[in-house]
N, C-alpha and C positions, 0 to 999 in steps of 0.2 A: 533102294528108295532114293528119292531126290529131296534135298533140304536146301533152304536158302540161308546162306551164311552172311552175317554182318560183322564187320570189324570196326572198332572204334579206337581213337587215339593212336598210340604207337603201333598197334596191331595193323592199322591201315598201311603204314610204311613197311612193316615186316611182310605182309601178305601181298603187297603191291596193288591192292584194290580195297574199296569200301564194302563191296558185297559181291557175292558170286553164288551160282548154283553148283551143288556138288552131288554127285551120285555116290552113295556110301552103303556099306553093309553094316555099319556101326549100329548096335542095338541101344546104346545110351550115349549121353553127352561125353562121358569119360573116354569111351572107345572112339568117338568122333574126334575128340581133342588129340588123342594119341595118334590117330591117323593123320591129322593135320601137322603134328609135330614131325612125324616120320617123313612127311612129304616136304618139310622145310617151310611150311606156310606160317607156322607160329613157333617162336623160339622161347617165349616166356613160359614160366612154370604155372601150372594151374592154381597153385596156392595164392598167387597174387591177382588172379582174374576173377571177375564175376561173370556169370552166364545167365542168359534169359532164353526161354523158349516161348514163342508166340506171345512176346511182350510181358512175360511173367518171370521174375527171378526164380531160379530153381537150383537144385544141387546137382553134382556131377553124376549121380546115378539115375537121373531122370531119363526115362525111356524116350526114344525118338520114334516119330511116325512120319510116313511119307507126306511131304509138303510142309513140314515144320519150318518155322523161321527161327534161326538160332543166332543170338548175338553174344559176342565175346567182348568184354569190357575190361581194360586194364585200369589200375589206379589212376585217378586224374586229380590234378591240383586246380584250384579255382579261387576266385576271389570275389 
């Protein structure tokens, strides 16, 4: 399946881009995340990240479908 990935904050720097399309065999968010870590695209641990699929926050066991938009968001400071 093909998913659209979006990286925010420090993850943009780590991945080298703000978004990309990825062909994956991952069945859920956790499997996708581990795939990205193994490829060196993300070095942060999942415990510090939030994830959203199709603009809705979800948990790491959320299943993936072809065409999903997945956003990974690190902690952010603001004012």
